[in-house]
N, C-alpha and C positions, 0 to 999 in steps of 0.2 A: 687732373681728372678725379671727379669723386667717384668713389664705391660705396654702394649700399650694402650693408651686411643684412643677411636674412632676418637676424635679430633686431637691427635697426628698423627695418621694414615692417615686421610684425608689431614693434613698439609703435611707430607711427600709425599703422592702420587701427591698433587698439585705441590710441589716444583718440583719433578721428571718431571711431564708433562710441567711445564713452561721451565725448563732447557732444556728438550729435544728439545722443538720448537726453542730455540735460533739459530740463524745462520744456520738452516739447510734447508732453502729455503720454509719453510712453509710461506704461504701467498705471495710468491715471484711471479715474472713474468713469472713463469713456464720454458719451455723449454730452451729459450735463457740464462737465468740466471744460470740453471743447467749446461748447456752445457758450459758456461764460466768457472763455478767453476770447472768442470772436466778437462778442457784444463789446468786451472792454477796447478791442483793437478797433472796431468801427467808430467807437466814442472818442477815443483818443485822435484817430484820424481826422474826424469831422471837427473836433475841437482845435486841434493844431493847424489843419490845413482847411478851412472852412469852404474853399472853392472845391472841395473834392464833393461836397454834397450835391452841386450841379452836374458833375460827371455822373454820380450815382443815379441821379435822378432821369438822366438820359439813358443809362444801362439798362439791359434786360436780366442782368444777372451780376453777382460778385463772388468772386473765390476770395476768401480772406484767410491768409495764413499768419497767425497771431506770432508765431516765433518760429525761424528758421536758423538753425546753427550750422556754421560751416567751419572746418578746420583744415588746415593744411601744412605740410612740410614736404615738399616735392610732389607727393601725391595728396589729394584733397578729397573731400566729401562733405556732403551737407544733408541735413533732414529736417523736416518739419510737417505738421499736421494741421488741417483746417478744415473750413466748410464752406460748401457752395451754397449760397442764398439767393433765391428768385423771389421777387416781391417781399423781401424782408423775412422769408421763411427758410430754414435750412432743408435742402432737398437731398443733399449728399455729403459724404466726407471724404477728404482727400489727402494724401501725402504728397510731399515735394522731396524729390531726391535729386542729389547733384554729384558728379564725380568729376575730378580733375587731374591733369598732371602738368607740371611745368614749374616754373620759377613762382614759388609761393610759400609763405611761411607765416603763421598766425591762426587766430580764430576770430571769429565774428558772429553777432546775432542780429537779426533785424526782422521785421515784419514786412509783408507786401500784401495788396490787393490787387486783383486783376478784374477789371471792369469789362464785361462783354458787352460791347455797342450794338451787336447786330445779334438777331435771333439766330441767324446762321452759324456765326462763331460760338455761340453758346451750344447749340446742338452738336456740332462738331466735335466740341470739347466733351461733351456728355456721353457721346456714342463711341469716343475712342477707347481703346484698351490702355493706352498711356499716352497722354499728349505732351508734346515737348514746347518749351517757350521758344520763340523763334522771331524772325525778322518781321513777321506781321503784328508786332506788338509795339506801341508807342509808349514811351515813359512820360508820365506827368511829372515825376521828380524821383531823383535817385538818392537823396540824402537831405539832411536838414538845411543845407546851404543853398536850396534851390526851392522856389515857389512854383506854383501851377502856372503855366504860360497860357495867355488868352487863348491861343489858337487850339489848345488841347480840348477845350469845351466844345469846339466846333470839328473836332477831328473826325475824319472818315476812316481811321484805324479800326478794325473789328475789335482789337483788345487793347486796353490802356491799361498799363501799370503803374502803381504808386508803390515804391520802395521805400521806408521809413523806419525811423527808430534805432538806426544802426549803433551797435556798441562792440567794442573790441579792438583788437589789434591787427586786421587784416585790411588792406587798402581796397575800397570800391565792393559795391555789392551789385551784382548783375543776375537776371534771371535766365541770361543765355545758357541753353543746355539742362535747365531744369525740367525734370520729367514729373508729371502730375499723374497720380493714379488713385482710382477710387479705393477706399478703405471701409472697413467696418470698426470702429472704435471700441 
């Protein structure tokens, strides 16, 4: 049986907090920096996965999260910041937070884009005080080993997610349980 000391637990949470703050725009120049990162992320996505242009063209809005950092050692957490774009224009800024408990160790960073395929899904997201990613989301791909599936471009899912650019030593990146909240950068 493994026992966690208070000191070990505090060190783990401290490490998660420090890692989550790395390169996520915390303490940055606000909107200009975040918008530049969003532009770079979108350009990378379209250049690396050209099929996402078709998904984007069919969507009514995109939430672009340039960098999400996750870390865990028994307890885990993650944080990132991004922008919601409608018709190519930033309309709001959001944070993504995640907490977890279980068999996990390591850290990773990744980017993701949520494509809102219906006006209703976008409005529900914008009206909510805190929107959690869930089962109504379809993944276009979740790492560099996969490509866009043909049926994704004709999907009836209200939200389509693309998770890409993974780096680090943690297995898998999922958006299950991620909570998105509106912020002022």
